[in-house]
N, C-alpha and C positions, 0 to 999 in steps of 0.2 A: 179852628179854635183860635181865639185872639192870642197875640204874642204874650201878653201878660199872664193869661191862663196857662199857656204852654210852659212859660218860664216857671210859673208857680208849681206846675205839675212836676217839672224836672227837679226843682229844689225840694219840694215836699215829698215826692214819691221816693226820693233817694236820700232824704234827710240831710241835705246839704244847706247850710246857711248861706246867706249872701257873701259873708266873709270867707267861708270855705271855698265857695265858687271862685271868688277873687284870688285866693291863695293858690288853688289848684290850677287856675288859668295861667297865673304867672309862672308856676312850676312847669306847666306844659310848654309854654313859650320859651322858657330857659333851655329846655332839652330839644326843642325843634330847631336844631342847629342850622338847617338850610332855609328856614322860614317857609317851608312848603305847607304848613298847616297840618302836617302828619308826623307821627313819631313811629319809629321801627321797634321791633321786638328788643333789639339791643338798647335803644334809647329808653324804652319802657323799663327794662331791667335796671338800667343805671338810675333812672328816676326813682323807682321803688326802693332801691338800695339806699339812696341818699335820703329818702324819707323814713329810713329805719325798717323797711320791709324787705329783708333779704329772702328772696324766693329762688327755688331751683329754676333752671332753664325751662323745664317741662311745665312748671306752674305758671311761669310768665307766658309761655306759648299758649297754654290753655286759656289764660285770661284774655290774651289778644284774640284768639280764635272765637271766644264767646261774644265778642262785640264787633269783630271785623266782618261786617255783613257783606261788604263788596269784595272780600277775599283778596285785598291788595298786600296783606302782610304788614300793614301800617294802620294806625288809628288816628282819627281826628280829635279835636277838642271835645266835642259832644260825647264821643265814645270814651274818652279819658275821664270826663266828669262822671259818666255813668259808672265806670269801674271804681272810681274813688268813692262814689256814693255807696256802691255795693260793699266796698271794704269797710266803710264807716258803719253801715248797717250791721254787717257781720260782727264788727267789734262791739257794737252795742247790743248784740243778741236779738236783732230784729229779723223775723222770718220773712221769706219771700212772700208768703201769703199776706202778712201784715202790710208789706210794701204795696202789694197789688190792691189791697183794700183801701189804703190811703189814696192811691192813684185813682181808683174808681170814684171815691167820694169827692175828689177834686173835680173830676169830669162830670159827675152827676150834679150839676149846678142847681137843678130844680128839686133835688133830694127826693126823687121818685123811685129810686132803686133800679133805674134802667138808663141806658145810653142810646142815643140815636146812632145808627150805623154810619150815617154820613159824617157826623162829628168825629167818631172814633177813626174812621177810615182816613179822614183828612189829617188828623193828628199823627197817625201811624205813617202815612206816606210822606208827610213833611219831615219826619224824623228819621228817614232813611230805612224804613222797614217796608219794602214793597209788598203789596198784597196781590 
């Protein structure tokens, strides 16, 4: 899938505007103290608190585990943007089914109601979701 389509999918599927992506990227980099491109559970908790989202340690841990596919205990920028998109969708009352439908519509460029396995597999494997 072309980079622009993939970028569009990420923004549209999780309802993040370009401005929100920019702000969340700056926020992520601010809390990535060592410049590793990853933030820990503690850094995520601090980030969320400063964004006005005071969560319990267990809630932060569950959030982290939901996107930490490589099980490092840290998340990268893409995973952070995914989380922020989820939080925005939850705030706006958007269901997971609605998000999936939007994502499908973006991928279904020919509007045939179906996707080619090769295209879907390429998108998933380049996004860190091994099949």
